[in-house]
DRENLUM-792575 format. One line per field, with one value per residue (C-alpha): residue number from 1; x, y, z. Coordinates in nm, 3 decimals. Example, Ala and Ser with C-alpha at 12.3 -4.5 7.8 and 13.67 -1.06 7.14 Angstrom:
BEGIN
k	c(1 2)
u	c(1.230 1.367)
v	c(-0.450 -0.106)
w	c(0.780 0.714)
% end
This chain:
BEGIN
k	c(1 2 3 4 5 6 7 8 9 10 11 12 13 14 15 16 17 18 19 20 21 22 23 24 25 26 27 28 29 30 31 32 33 34 35 36 37 38 39 40 41 42 43 44 45 46 47 48 49 50 51 52 53 54 55 56 57 58 59 60 61 62 63 64 65 66 67 68 69 70 71 72 73 74 75 76 77 78 79 80 81 82 83 84 85 86 87 88 89 90 91 92 93 94 95 96 97 98 99 100 101 102 103 104 105 106 107 108 109 110 111 112 113 114 115 116 117 118 119 120 121 122 123 124 125 126 127 128 129 130 131 132 133 134 135 136 137 138 139 140 141 142 143 144 145 146 147 148 149 150 151 152 153 154 155 156 157 158 159 160 161 162 163 164 165 166 167 168 169 170 171 172 173 174 175 176 177 178 179 180 181 182 183 184 185 186 187 188 189 190 191 192 193 194 195 196 197 198 199 200 201 202 203 204 205 206 207 208 209 210 211 212 213 214 215 216 217 218 219 220 221 222 223 224 225 226 227 228 229 230 231 232 233 234 235 236 237 238 239 240 241 242 243 244 245 246 247 248 249 250 251 252 253 254 255 256 257 258 259 260 261 262 263 264 265 266 267 268 269 270 271 272 273 274 275 276 277 278 279 280 281 282 283 284 285 286 287 288 289 290 291 292 293)
u	c(0.917 0.646 0.724 0.415 0.165 -0.141 -0.065 0.092 -0.230 -0.520 -0.292 -0.282 -0.577 -0.759 -0.473 -0.627 -1.030 -1.141 -1.365 -1.639 -1.545 -1.771 -2.016 -1.868 -1.818 -1.457 -1.343 -1.010 -0.725 -0.578 -0.214 -0.188 -0.393 -0.693 -0.961 -0.811 -0.816 -1.112 -1.292 -1.253 -1.279 -1.615 -1.736 -1.603 -1.784 -1.484 -1.339 -1.047 -0.788 -0.838 -0.835 -0.491 -0.305 -0.407 -0.226 0.095 0.116 0.044 -0.288 -0.234 -0.600 -0.898 -1.206 -1.405 -1.701 -1.409 -1.244 -1.552 -1.644 -1.318 -1.381 -1.676 -1.566 -1.249 -1.456 -1.280 -1.318 -1.342 -0.997 -0.901 -1.124 -0.995 -0.597 -0.754 -0.830 -0.522 -0.335 -0.517 -0.431 -0.820 -0.800 -0.734 -0.631 -0.549 -0.161 -0.058 0.081 0.457 0.487 0.264 0.466 0.648 0.536 0.250 0.096 0.118 -0.251 -0.245 0.038 -0.137 -0.477 -0.229 -0.101 -0.490 -0.476 -0.258 -0.413 -0.402 -0.103 -0.155 0.053 0.102 0.205 0.227 0.139 0.484 0.408 0.695 0.585 0.599 0.514 0.401 0.256 0.426 0.253 0.312 0.639 0.610 0.474 0.688 0.986 1.150 1.201 1.523 1.434 1.054 1.053 0.863 0.550 0.682 1.063 0.941 0.718 0.957 1.298 1.320 1.410 1.129 0.865 0.741 0.744 0.544 0.312 0.146 -0.041 0.243 0.114 -0.197 0.045 0.223 -0.040 -0.202 0.160 0.175 -0.142 -0.118 0.244 0.039 -0.250 0.061 0.186 -0.151 -0.110 0.253 0.408 0.701 0.764 1.136 1.097 0.856 1.056 1.347 1.115 0.976 1.333 1.510 1.228 1.208 1.613 1.635 1.282 1.195 0.834 0.777 0.882 0.676 0.342 0.414 0.369 -0.041 -0.085 -0.294 -0.463 -0.582 -0.618 -0.605 -0.968 -1.071 -0.903 -0.771 -0.459 -0.293 0.033 0.307 0.480 0.799 0.748 0.352 0.220 -0.045 -0.258 -0.546 -0.649 -0.817 -0.717 -0.921 -0.729 -0.814 -0.706 -0.551 -0.776 -0.490 -0.237 -0.305 -0.132 -0.128 -0.334 -0.389 -0.388 -0.553 -0.526 -0.781 -0.861 -1.173 -1.285 -1.211 -1.028 -0.721 -0.535 -0.667 -0.495 -0.193 -0.186 -0.245 0.073 0.341 0.225 0.334 0.632 0.742 0.670 0.898 1.170 1.155 1.142 1.462 1.625 1.574 1.494 1.285 1.075 0.745 0.868 0.869 0.623 0.467 0.502 0.754 0.846 0.933 1.165 1.102 1.061)
v	c(-1.808 -1.827 -1.569 -1.670 -1.697 -1.670 -1.930 -2.192 -2.162 -2.150 -2.475 -2.704 -2.674 -2.742 -3.034 -3.162 -3.179 -3.458 -3.435 -3.633 -3.417 -3.124 -3.319 -3.329 -3.622 -3.784 -3.816 -3.932 -3.998 -3.701 -3.677 -3.511 -3.550 -3.306 -3.122 -2.939 -2.593 -2.589 -2.767 -2.497 -2.235 -2.368 -2.401 -2.093 -1.918 -1.761 -1.771 -2.084 -1.866 -1.576 -1.855 -2.015 -1.668 -1.657 -1.975 -1.856 -1.539 -1.347 -1.203 -1.115 -0.912 -1.086 -0.908 -0.995 -1.179 -1.390 -1.445 -1.558 -1.765 -1.930 -1.995 -2.168 -2.389 -2.502 -2.576 -2.373 -2.331 -1.953 -1.950 -2.038 -1.797 -1.514 -1.662 -1.630 -1.200 -1.128 -1.343 -1.191 -0.800 -0.760 -0.756 -0.411 -0.294 -0.652 -0.572 -0.504 -0.185 -0.193 -0.094 -0.388 -0.688 -0.762 -0.561 -0.657 -0.448 -0.447 -0.459 -0.751 -0.918 -0.850 -1.042 -1.350 -1.343 -1.357 -1.697 -1.849 -2.247 -2.215 -2.149 -1.853 -1.642 -1.397 -1.525 -1.336 -1.445 -1.574 -1.839 -1.633 -1.619 -1.294 -1.348 -1.647 -1.659 -1.886 -2.176 -2.194 -2.152 -2.495 -2.624 -2.563 -2.615 -2.914 -2.689 -2.506 -2.257 -2.226 -1.953 -2.024 -2.277 -2.341 -2.438 -2.612 -2.877 -2.936 -2.888 -2.941 -3.284 -3.255 -3.187 -3.538 -3.648 -3.359 -3.358 -3.679 -3.639 -3.509 -3.512 -3.329 -3.038 -3.052 -3.018 -2.697 -2.523 -2.513 -2.451 -2.131 -2.014 -1.999 -1.809 -1.552 -1.538 -1.381 -1.149 -1.040 -1.162 -0.917 -1.047 -1.093 -1.256 -1.495 -1.564 -1.671 -1.915 -2.076 -2.095 -2.241 -2.483 -2.619 -2.675 -2.842 -3.053 -3.249 -3.291 -2.922 -2.866 -3.201 -3.025 -2.650 -2.719 -2.815 -2.486 -2.585 -2.266 -2.249 -1.975 -2.072 -2.077 -2.328 -2.703 -2.964 -3.044 -3.428 -3.313 -3.568 -3.379 -3.533 -3.401 -3.476 -3.705 -3.691 -3.387 -3.318 -2.970 -2.728 -2.409 -2.051 -1.784 -1.399 -1.177 -0.888 -0.531 -0.296 -0.505 -0.646 -0.966 -1.082 -1.358 -1.437 -1.822 -1.931 -2.336 -2.480 -2.872 -3.028 -2.899 -3.227 -3.450 -3.560 -3.303 -3.064 -3.243 -3.258 -2.905 -2.807 -2.997 -2.885 -2.523 -2.621 -2.797 -2.487 -2.242 -2.458 -2.506 -2.091 -2.074 -2.275 -2.095 -1.732 -1.650 -1.360 -1.494 -1.380 -1.049 -1.062 -1.079 -1.402 -1.366 -1.394 -1.175 -1.422 -1.280 -1.004 -1.071)
w	c(-2.035 -2.359 -2.611 -2.748 -2.453 -2.614 -2.871 -2.671 -2.419 -2.692 -2.848 -2.525 -2.437 -2.791 -2.781 -2.447 -2.573 -2.790 -3.063 -2.804 -2.545 -2.755 -2.905 -3.272 -3.487 -3.554 -3.917 -4.065 -3.938 -3.661 -3.673 -3.323 -3.014 -2.970 -3.156 -3.523 -3.591 -3.770 -3.530 -3.244 -3.506 -3.584 -3.210 -3.119 -3.477 -3.592 -3.892 -3.903 -4.087 -3.816 -3.536 -3.704 -3.656 -3.296 -3.201 -3.451 -3.241 -3.549 -3.384 -3.065 -2.958 -2.993 -2.904 -2.523 -2.760 -2.895 -2.604 -2.464 -2.772 -2.736 -2.342 -2.456 -2.727 -2.498 -2.201 -2.037 -1.604 -1.480 -1.377 -1.746 -1.880 -1.708 -1.745 -2.095 -2.088 -1.942 -2.183 -2.479 -2.298 -2.243 -1.842 -1.763 -1.408 -1.246 -1.225 -0.842 -0.750 -0.674 -0.369 -0.281 -0.432 -0.114 0.212 0.403 0.622 1.050 1.052 0.849 1.028 1.332 1.195 1.109 1.464 1.623 1.475 1.726 1.680 1.243 1.056 0.840 0.623 0.366 -0.012 -0.391 -0.714 -0.750 -0.403 -0.221 0.151 0.273 0.611 0.845 1.196 1.446 1.356 0.988 1.055 1.257 0.977 0.728 0.965 0.744 0.442 0.431 0.363 0.400 0.135 -0.238 -0.225 -0.562 -0.493 -0.170 -0.341 -0.619 -0.534 -0.171 -0.061 0.180 -0.021 -0.159 0.194 0.342 0.051 0.087 -0.214 -0.405 -0.751 -0.634 -0.512 -0.803 -1.060 -0.795 -0.794 -1.132 -1.201 -0.940 -1.148 -1.471 -1.360 -1.262 -1.582 -1.691 -1.413 -1.454 -1.779 -1.757 -1.392 -1.330 -1.017 -1.199 -1.481 -1.275 -1.071 -1.392 -1.578 -1.209 -1.150 -1.508 -1.564 -1.233 -1.250 -1.526 -1.326 -1.325 -1.714 -1.798 -1.605 -1.724 -2.086 -1.976 -1.933 -1.670 -1.460 -1.130 -0.883 -0.470 -0.322 -0.081 -0.071 0.103 0.229 0.300 0.535 0.714 0.972 1.117 1.462 1.468 1.168 0.953 0.906 0.685 0.688 0.485 0.381 0.269 0.082 0.064 -0.142 0.035 -0.116 -0.001 -0.157 -0.525 -0.578 -0.205 -0.053 0.296 0.322 0.653 0.694 0.982 1.092 1.169 1.527 1.757 1.530 1.561 1.317 1.521 1.812 1.639 1.563 1.930 2.005 1.702 1.835 2.197 2.051 1.871 2.129 2.382 2.132 2.092 2.452 2.506 2.221 2.320 2.654 2.591 2.285 2.489 2.415 2.065 1.764 1.657 1.292 1.120 0.823 0.509 0.246 0.055 -0.323)
% end
């Protein structure tokens, strides 16, 4: 993983902007794409040499005022601005506690089972699936295993077919992992995952260098399940307050839509298969525990 995360992020975001994006005239021949360091410094109201030291890693602790000024100059959205704060070590108290990394509370599992008609799962910042309800297990049944959303997207053969807009899913997945580096830059699990993905997927390696940052909140998903066909779902992601770093993600379909009917059918098929596999399945909890990370 990157040694100069702050500088790399600033450099990537500077390269993504053109002078006309920020209302500046363009003078002379540009050797590289994007804004010049001096232009960012002017926009942020900081010394050009100081900004150069930030990018080069010779200065790593800008003040909150400088961070805000750079965020404005680089046109960062809220996720990217928060990420910049974390990279600069200016966001205290947002590291997950050690006990919350892989365990999902019984109360949260019970809540997930209260959504029998919609997929629900709990994941951590590394996108490991820590627990899934029965319908989420059915939704991800084509993945072997359904353990980590990033691995499933980039390395599992089912990924490109399951995600009908794979490029969008891939970009979002990488942006989610980039956000995780701001929270947990030294997380060995995160480092190992990024290394594995970069070694085995040229698409991941390319997208990783964009330094795009995005958190999971709400979005649409277009999926193709081999048992029930196309699914258009919307998800909502909720932070688990008692376990920092965990999120509860709930998918749902528009009531009365073909996707809602397909989800109901998927649940029925999954229940029938479980019943056939185990006569005592009715006595077992619906929530399936994901891999411990």
